[in-house]
C-alpha positions as CSV (number, residue, x, y, z in Angstrom):
1,M,-158.8,-78.1,24.8
2,E,-160.1,-80.9,23.2
3,G,-163.2,-82.1,22.3
4,K,-166.4,-82.2,19.8
5,Y,-165.9,-79.4,17.4
6,I,-168.8,-76.7,17.7
7,P,-167.3,-73.4,15.3
8,L,-168.2,-70.1,16.4
9,P,-170.3,-68.0,14.4
10,K,-168.7,-65.9,11.9
11,E,-168.9,-62.6,13.8
12,E,-167.5,-64.0,16.0
13,I,-164.5,-65.4,14.9
14,Y,-164.0,-62.2,12.7
15,L,-163.8,-60.0,16.3
16,L,-162.0,-62.9,17.3
17,V,-159.0,-62.3,14.1
18,R,-159.5,-58.8,14.4
19,Q,-158.4,-58.5,18.3
20,A,-155.5,-61.5,18.2
21,Q,-154.3,-59.2,15.7
22,Q,-153.8,-56.3,18.1
23,G,-152.2,-57.8,20.3
24,D,-155.2,-59.9,22.8
25,E,-153.4,-62.7,24.1
26,G,-157.1,-63.6,25.5
27,A,-158.6,-63.4,21.7
28,K,-155.3,-66.1,20.2
29,N,-156.4,-67.8,23.4
30,R,-160.3,-68.5,22.1
31,I,-159.3,-69.0,18.6
32,I,-157.2,-71.5,20.2
33,E,-159.1,-73.6,22.3
34,T,-162.7,-73.4,20.1
35,N,-160.7,-75.1,17.4
36,G,-158.9,-77.6,19.7
37,G,-162.1,-80.2,18.5
38,L,-161.7,-79.1,15.0
39,V,-158.0,-80.2,15.0
40,R,-158.8,-83.9,17.1
41,A,-161.6,-84.3,14.2
42,V,-159.0,-84.0,11.5
43,A,-156.5,-86.2,13.2
44,V,-158.5,-88.7,13.3
45,K,-159.6,-89.0,10.0
46,F,-155.8,-89.4,9.5
47,V,-155.4,-92.4,11.7
48,S,-153.1,-95.7,10.2
49,P,-150.4,-97.7,11.2
50,E,-147.8,-95.0,9.9
51,H,-150.0,-92.4,11.7
52,E,-150.9,-92.6,15.5
53,L,-153.3,-90.3,16.7
54,E,-151.8,-88.3,19.3
55,D,-148.8,-87.8,16.8
56,L,-151.2,-86.0,14.3
57,I,-152.7,-84.0,17.1
58,Q,-149.9,-82.8,18.6
59,I,-148.7,-81.7,14.5
60,G,-152.2,-80.5,14.0
61,Y,-151.9,-78.2,17.3
62,I,-148.3,-77.1,16.0
63,G,-150.2,-76.3,12.7
64,L,-153.0,-73.9,14.8
65,L,-150.8,-72.3,17.0
66,R,-148.7,-70.7,14.4
67,A,-151.3,-70.0,12.6
68,V,-152.5,-68.6,15.2
């Protein structure tokens, strides 16, 4: 689920969002899987003594899941 972030083409994102809005669980899962690398990349930028990487990744995934 995690890895280097490689964005999808804009047209594919729009299609997945439309399908997810219509209740397609596969589309929702694809959005989440595709953006896992983005969550990790952003979390790495905020690591500090007060904020551990794994905590930030969990928070990022919670935000992603709520958004989807």
